[in-house]
N, C-alpha and C positions, 0 to 999 in steps of 0.2 A: 073556637074562640081565639086560640093562640095564632092560628094561621090567618084569621081575619084581621087581627091586630097588625101582623107583619105586612099584610097586603095594604092596610090603610097607611102604614108607615112608608111603603113603597110609593103610594100615590102622593103623600106629603113630600117625600124626597124628590120626586120627579118635578112636581109643579113649583115647589119653592126654588128649585134650581133653574127651571126654565124661565120663570117670570122675571127674575132679576139677574140671570146669568150674564147678560151683556154688560150690565153695570159692574158686576163683580169682576168680570174679566178686565175692564178698564181700571178698576181699583187695584187689582193684583199686578197688572203691567206697570202702572205708575208707582205703586207702592214698592215693587221690587227695585225699580230704578232709584227709589229713595235710599236704599241701602248703600248706594255708591253715589249719592248726590254730590258729595264734595269732589269726587274724581270727575264727574260729568261737568260740574261747573268749571273746574280747572281746564278741561279740554275745550270748553266753550269760551274760555278767555285765554287764547294762545299768547297774549302779550305778557302774561305773568311769567316770572322766572321759573326755571326748572327746579325741581325739589332739591333742597340743599345748597342752592346757589346764593342764598342770602348771606351777607357778611356776618361774622360773629363778633362779639365784643365781650369785654369783661363785665361781670355782673355788678361789681361795686361801682365801676365807672358809669354803667348804664343807670343805676339808681340815682347817682348824683346828677347826671345830665337830665334825667327825667324831672327831678325836683326843681332844678334850675328853670326848666321850661314851664313847669306848672306855676311857679312863682311869677313868671313873666306873663302868661296868657290867662291864668285863672286865679288871680289873687282874690281872697275872700269868698271862694266857692264853698258850697255846702260839704263837699267831699272831694278827694282826689283818688285816682286809681292809676297804678303803673302796671302794665302788662309786659313782662319780660319775654323775649323770644323763646318759644318752646313748642313742643308737639303735645297735642291733647286729644282726648276722645270726645269732649263736649265743650264747644263744637269741635268736630273732628278735623285734624289737619295741623298745618304749621301756623303758629300765631306770631305776628310781627311785634316789634318793639313799639308799644303804643301807650300814650297817655290819654286819660279821659277824666272828665269832671262833671259835676252837677252844680249848676248855679243855685244860689239861694232862691227858694220858691217865692212867687209873688203872693199878694194878698188873696186869701181864700183858695190857695193851691197847696196841695201836699207835696208835689214834686216840682223841681226846678228844671230849667232848660239844660239839656245835656250837650256836651261837645267832646271831640276827640281829635287826636293828631297821630299820624304815623311818624316816628322819628328814625333817623339813621342810626343803626345799632352801634356804630363806631364813633361818630362825631356828635350824635344827639341832636343834629339839626333837623328841623321840620322839613319833610319831603312829601310832595304830592305823590301819594302811593300810585304805582302803576295799577290802576284799577282794572285795566283791560276794557274791552268793549262791553257795552250795555247788553245784558242777556238775562233771560229767565233762568238759565242754568238748570242744574239738577234740582234746585229748590222748587222751581215751578212744577216739575213733574211730581215731586214729593207732595206738594200742597194739593195737587189735583186728586190725589188718592183719598183725601178725606173731605174736600169741599167741592170737588168737581171743577167746573169752569163756566163762565158766562152766567152765573146766577148768584143771588145773595148768599152770604156766608152761612147764615142760619139755615137757609133752605138746603144748601149743599150738605151740611153735616147731618141734617135730618134725613135726607134721602139716603145717604151712605149708611147711616145708623140703621134705618129700616131694612136696607138690603143686607147689612151685616147680620142682623138678627135672623133674617130668613136663611142666610147661609149657615148660621149656627144650627137652626132647625134641620137644614138639609144634611149637615154632618151627622147629627145625632140620629136622625131617621135613617140615614144611609147605613150606619153601624147596625141598627136594629134590623134593617131589611136583609142584610147579607149575613145569614146565619153561619155561612161557611167562609167568613171574611178572610181568615188566614189561609185557608185552602185555596181560595181564589187568588191570593197573593202570588202563589207559585204556578198559576195557570194562565198561559197566554197562547191563543190559537190564531196565528196569522192567516190572512186570506179567507176569513170566514164571515166577512161582511159585518152585520150587526153584532155578532158574537165577538169579533175581534175588537170592535170599539168598546164593548162592555168589559172585556178582559183588560184592555189598556186602561180604562177608567178605574177598574178595581185595583190593578197593580199599583198605579201611581198614587191612588187615594190611600191605600194601606201604608205605603212607604212613607208618606208624609202626614199621616193622620195626627200624630202628636203636635206637629207644627201648625196644622190647620186649627186644631182646638185652641192652642195657645194664642195664635195670631188673631183669631176671631174674638175670643173672650177679652183679651187685653185691648183690642181695638174698641170694643164697646165701653171699656173703662175710661178711655180718654175723654169722652164727652158724657160721662154718666150724669153730670149736673144738668145737661141739656136733655138727655133722654129720660131721666127720672126726676123731674123738678118738684114733684108734689110735696115731699117731706121738707125740702128747703123753703118752699113758698108758705107752707103752714107755719113754720117756726119763725121765719124772717119777714114774710110778706112777699107779694108778687110784683111790686113795682121795681123799676130799674134801681132806685136808691136802695131798696131793701136787698136786692141781689148784690149790689156793691158792698153792702155791709156784711153780707155772708162771706164774700170772697176776701174781704179784709181780715175777717176772723180766721177763716180757713187757711189763708196764705198770707200771713202777716208780713208787712214790709216796714222798713225804718221810716216812719213818718213823724218822728219827734223833732223838736226844735234844736238847731245846731248853731254853734258859734262859727263865724267865718274862718276858713282854713288859713293857717300860717304854716311855715315849714317846721316840721317836728324838731324839737331840740335833741331827741335821741338820734343815734347813728343808725339810720334806716338800712344802710348797706350792711352794717354789722348784724342787724336783726335778720336780714336775708341769709347771711352766712351761718348764723346760729340755726336757722330753720333747715338749711341744706345739710348741716352737720347731723341733724336728727333724721331727715327724710332721705338724704342721699343727694349727690351732685346732680344739678339740672332738674330737680324735682319741685322747685319753686316756680309757680306760674305767675305770680304777681303780688302786688302790695296795695292795700286800700287804707286810706287815712281819713279820720273824721274827728270832730270835736262836739259830741252831744252835750247839751246843757245839763248840768247836774250830775254828770258822770266824767270820769277821766278821759282825756283825749287819748285815742288809741291808734295803733298801727296793726292791721291784720295782714299776716303773711299767708297766702293761700297756696295750696299744693296742686300740682298737676293732676288732672283727672286721668287715671289709667284704668286698666282692666278690672273693674269691679261693677257689680250690678247697680249700686247707688251712685250713678254718674251725675245726678242733678245737683248734688251738694258736695262741694269741695272741702277737704279738711283744711283747717286754719289754725294758726297760732296767733294769739293776741298779746301785744306788748304795749306798755305805756309809751305815749308819744313824748313824754317829758324826760324820763330817765331810762327807758328800755326794759324795765322790770316786767316779768310775765304778769298778765292779768287773767283773771278767771272770766269765762264766758259760757253761757248756757247754749250748747248746741244740741241738746236733747230733742229728739223727735219722737212723736207717738208711734206706736206699732202700726196704727192705721196709715200714717203718712209713709212709713217705710214700705209697707206692703204695696201701697199704691205706686210708689216710685219704682219698686222692683218690677211690678207688672208693666209699667210704661217703658221701663228700660228693656225688658224682654221683647216688647213689641218693636221698639226702634232699633235694637241691636247695637246701641252706641258703645256698650262695654266690650264688644267682640273684637278680637284681634283679626288679622287678615284672613286666616283660614276659616275661622268661624263665620266671618262676614261673607265669605264665598259660600258657605253652607246656607246662610240666610238667602242669598241670591238664588242658589239652586233650588231651595225649597219654594221660593217665590215663583220660579219658572215652572216648577211642578204643580203649583196651585193653578197657574194659567193652563197647564195641560189637563188637569182634572176638570176645570170648568169647560174648556174647549171640547174635550172628548164627550162630556155629558151633553152639551148642546148638539153636537153632531149626531150622537147616538139617538137623541130624540127625533131628529129629522129623518134619520135612516129608517127607524122603526115606523114612523108615520108614513114615509114614502112607500114602504113595502105594503102597509095596510091599505094605502090609497090605491096602489096598483091592483091589489086583489079585489077591492070593492069597486067594480066598474060603475056602480051607481052612485058613487060619492058625489056630493054636491059641489057646485062650483065654489061655494063659500069655503068649504074645507080645503079645496085645492089652492084657492087664493091665500088662505091662512098659512098653509104649509109653505107656499112660495115666499111669503113675507118672512117667515122664520128662516128659511134657507138663505135669503138675501141678507138678513141681519147677521146670520152666522158668518157668511163670507166677508161681509163688510167689517165685522168686528174682529173675528179671529185672525184674519189676514190684513184687513185694512188698517186696524189700529197699529200693529207693528210697523206697517209701511208709513203711517202718519208720524210715528215717533222718529223714524229715520228722516222723514221730511223736516222735522223740527231741528235735527242736527244739521241737515243740509242748509236750512235757512240761516243758521248761525254763521255759516261760512260764506254764503252768497249774498245776504242782505248787506247793503252799504253800512259801514261802521258808523257813519254819521247820521243814519236814519233816525228820525224822531220816533219815540215810542217803539224802539226796536224790540224790546222783550215782548211787547204785545203782538207785534207782527210775526215774531217767531211762533207764538201760540196760534195766531191766525193761520199761518201756513200749515201747521199741524192739523188743525181742524178742517181746513179747506181740502186737504188731501184725504182726510178721513171721510168727509162728506162725499167727495168724488168716488171713493171706493164703493160706497153704498150705491151710488148712481150707476157705476160701471157694472157691479154685480147684478143690478136689476135689469140691465139692458142686454147682457150677454147670457148665452146658455150657461147654466149653473156650473157645470164642471169645467168648462172653458174659463169662466170667470175665476174659479178657484186657482187653476193652474197659472193663468196669466198674472193674477195678482201675486201669487207666490213667487214666480220668477222675477217679477218687478221688485218685490221685497228683497229677494236675493241680491239683485243688482244694486239696490239702494244701500244695503249694508256692506256689500263687498267693495263698493267704490268709495265709501266714506274715507278709508285711510288714504286712497289715491287723491281725493279732493283735499284732504288735510295736507298732504305733501305738496300739492300745487298752490295752496293758498297761505301756508304758514311755515314757520321754521320749527315746528313742534311735532314733526313726523317721526315714524319709527326709526329712520336713519339717524336721528338725533337722540330720541328718548331712550332707545335700547342701549347704545353705548354709554350714555350718561347714567343709566340705572334708574331712571324715573319711571317706576312701574305703575304709578297712577295714570300717567298719560299713555304710556305704552300699552298698559292693560286695556285702556278704552279701545284703542285701534284693534288690538288683538281680539277683544271681545266682539267687536263688530264683524270681524272675519268669522269668528265662531258662530255668531247668530246667522250669518249668511249661509254657513255650512249646514246648520240645522234646518233652515227653511228650504235649502236645496234638497236635502235628504227627504223632507216631507213631500216636496213637489215630485221628486223622482218616484217615491213609493206610491203616491196617489195615481200618478200617470200609469205606472205599471199595473196597478190594481184595476183601474178602469179599462185599460186595454184588454186585460184578461176577461173582464166581465162582458165586454162587447163581443169578444171572440166566442165566448161560451154561449151568448144569447143568440147569435146569428143562426146556428143550425136549428134551434127551436123555433125561431121566427120564420123560417122558410124564406120566402122571397121578400119578406118585409124587413128592411134594414133597421137595426136598432142603433139609435144615436147615443152618443156619450151621455147626453142629458137624460135619456130615458132609462139608462142602465142603473142598477142598484149600486150604491156606494160600497 
């Protein structure tokens, strides 16, 4: 009975992985890119200044200049916000000197039109920010990992949710199946065909098992309202208005009536200085001002979001806009809200410093390796069985061929397509309309071509040729960058801009990884062909016919 249960778990592990493996590989590749989406976006906008090049200014002067500008461009607004220049984790990166406001809402509207301006940090003058070229950036890759592409939003998250649930089953059934899971962790036998693929799959899986459990479970929590809507619909109703009522209660926003904004009588710059005295120099992210009816007008001073798990809510100090006295405010959150936010923060890794974020990236790449080795192992085993059963049906052979093409087109073709996305950013005309869309089109055109190429070439030749093409695509990206921009390694390394330099160096690292894989596969297949020839006698054995 015990052995039968383990065998049934092995079946579940195999088929839950195979059925959705290609979608999960796409999710892991694009999701891993999401951990460095800000750096990717900066690289894809080479017109932006290097890190630390922005001019600095005095905080008290900046507050005064910001209020002067808000009085000029947004008198009578519902609220004002001043963002001071700072580094933050949510959103990650350098934040410019920015003012923003919300106009008074129209009739039957809860929110008003919003506006914002980037100001010069020294003079306070409005400056058209160097936006850089239009691009999907790293944000597009990040969004792809949970809504896919070329399909409605709800369809995308539903498909990814179903695949994620099956992955969760695959992880749990895999742990049950491998009764010697920790022994297998220390076992790797190279050059043993199917056994080697299984060893590699086991080693990488055990190394990153805690990460896989965390990332899968927390990923499901992101859209729990969509995946498990029954309780919400029973209590609130199933219409769109009912659902909006639920979200208003679960995630309350300031929808009360406000008086039009006027400049606070209190010394706002002094309030910022008081907050910095409590939190530390440079720890103030910005100021928000409002005049709710029936309550005192207030000035909220918000803190920079730094390395903590609850990155979605910033600490704040509230003062009276009339005389600057401290005001009480209720920032208490339920334990349920805190648990949810911690889970989402663990998934996104926004709290992580640079070395922990690199660990996230490495774990994401290991996830790609687990999925890839599992898919290849399935085809290797089936190919061996197919060769032993001379009477196998043409349907079985065709099905195996389809899976082998899907493997080559996904496991190698997708990384090639991501490289094409970066190439498109540098080669498409800057003035091209719908430029971000065309970057994505280039990515998926190359990916589609990879499937076609793998289907028309002998399998092992397709693998090697696609691998070497991927090596060239990543290795030449820093060269292309140097030929088309002034943000190449010769500039970024001396300046110490490790965000941009790290991108180019990472591309070279990926090229080295794919070159190593191509070299090892070529050597393995050549050995297999050499060993098969004596047994085959006068009948030559092609690379396509040999066992992986």
